[in-house]
C-alpha atoms as one frame of an Amber mdcrd trajectory, in Angstrom:
protein
 -23.637 -13.438  22.092 -24.093 -16.109  19.270 -23.356 -19.803  20.225 -23.111
 -22.498  17.735 -21.820 -26.059  17.236 -18.537 -26.501  15.461 -19.076 -28.127
  11.880 -16.069 -30.499  12.446 -16.087 -31.603  16.245 -19.479 -30.684  17.205
 -18.604 -28.819  20.294 -20.350 -25.505  21.343 -18.386 -22.354  20.726 -18.765
 -18.610  20.485 -19.436 -17.808  17.040 -17.014 -15.257  15.550 -17.439 -15.562
  11.787 -16.248 -19.125  11.348 -18.285 -22.301  11.378 -15.428 -24.017  13.190
 -14.280 -23.695  16.971 -10.885 -22.145  17.567  -9.302 -25.613  18.216 -10.534
 -27.082  14.919  -9.376 -23.663  13.183  -5.886 -24.357  14.494  -5.909 -27.908
  13.304  -7.401 -26.804   9.893  -4.553 -24.252   9.437  -1.939 -26.927  10.189
  -3.666 -29.255   7.570  -3.674 -26.343   5.048   0.170 -25.820   5.460   0.698
 -29.582   4.899  -1.737 -29.561   1.952  -0.144 -26.484   0.441   3.397 -27.675
   0.846   2.551 -30.970  -0.886   0.953 -29.168  -3.799   4.101 -26.892  -4.123
   6.256 -29.985  -4.422   3.662 -31.716  -6.654   1.832 -29.391  -8.869   0.099
 -31.723 -11.042  -1.505 -33.672  -8.143  -5.255 -34.196  -8.123  -7.282 -33.702
  -5.006  -7.323 -37.540  -4.596  -3.514 -37.728  -4.852  -3.255 -34.888  -2.090
  -5.849 -36.455   0.087  -4.087 -39.839  -0.077  -0.430 -38.450   0.487  -1.278
 -36.048   3.199  -3.955 -38.307   4.777  -6.819 -35.583   4.659 -10.465 -36.011
   3.561 -11.057 -34.776   0.085 -13.894 -32.543   1.699 -11.351 -30.379   3.612
  -9.247 -29.888   0.426 -12.267 -28.816  -1.661 -13.439 -26.458   1.305  -9.807
 -24.760   0.889 -10.591 -24.504  -2.902 -13.900 -22.981  -2.175 -12.584 -20.555
   0.291  -9.956 -19.491  -2.455  -7.000 -20.550  -0.329  -5.880 -23.051  -2.921
  -6.062 -23.123  -6.534  -6.068 -25.935  -8.993  -3.272 -25.469 -11.868  -5.885
 -26.284 -14.523  -9.789 -26.606 -14.491 -10.906 -30.345 -14.110 -14.033 -32.128
 -14.209 -13.871 -32.861 -10.520 -14.319 -29.128  -9.454 -17.221 -27.201 -11.046
 -19.009 -23.874 -10.709 -21.951 -24.150  -8.332 -24.119 -22.003 -10.806 -23.399
 -23.188 -14.296 -21.229 -26.203 -13.490 -18.302 -25.193 -15.763 -14.872 -26.514
 -14.475 -13.094 -23.985 -12.444  -9.697 -23.713 -10.456 -10.810 -21.900  -7.247
 -13.697 -20.379  -5.383 -17.435 -21.248  -5.811 -18.281 -19.563  -9.051 -16.557
 -19.194 -12.569 -15.511 -15.729 -13.819 -18.661 -15.478 -16.067 -21.048 -16.137
 -13.161 -19.355 -13.805 -10.892 -19.568 -11.048 -13.542 -23.349 -11.845 -14.032
 -24.130 -11.860 -10.455 -22.066  -8.553  -9.934 -24.150  -7.006 -12.813 -27.490
  -8.236 -11.296 -26.580  -6.820  -7.901 -25.815  -3.531  -9.460 -29.061  -3.451
 -11.249 -30.959  -4.199  -8.060 -29.425  -1.285  -6.322 -30.530   1.033  -9.269
 -33.909  -0.580  -9.319 -34.465   0.029  -5.553 -33.887   3.742  -5.984 -30.891
   3.940  -3.629 -28.652   6.808  -4.113 -24.987   5.627  -5.101 -22.440   6.413
  -2.487 -20.638   8.793  -4.959 -23.671  10.934  -5.324 -23.923  11.610  -1.436
 -21.969  14.806  -0.737 -20.958  16.551   2.310 -24.486  17.940   2.888 -26.086
  14.589   3.020 -27.584  13.444   6.202 -24.922  10.830   6.637 -22.007  11.205
   9.124 -18.464  10.425   7.877 -15.918   9.414  10.493 -13.110  11.654   9.098
 -15.337  14.589   9.228 -16.429  13.782  12.751 -12.728  13.331  13.937 -11.873
  16.636  12.412 -14.688  18.422  14.246 -13.649  16.708  17.362 -10.006  17.664
  17.245 -11.026  21.561  16.846
């Protein structure tokens, strides 16, 4: 059991993949709905405009952008790629950096000498759940 402190309220909670406690997650979901609705009604609003209109901290809106839950209508100078600092509309990285990171990860797998999943056949020493269930049903 992994116990952590909530990033928002500081209370202790059982970690289940989110850095926020269940209560704060519900509050953030409600905030997200307000922010999303405001953006639908005002598509050209900036992060600052949304923050002031909905009365939410800019950091929360930027977190929604990083998570990919929101997307800017056009890249701006206030939201940049964490790797190369090009303006982006959503997420943490621009498309070029994502492509480069994917290529590097694939090269790393090949360098380590690990077999690709496609090269593993039925004779490999790995068990596949579907095959296991078929044998079990017999």
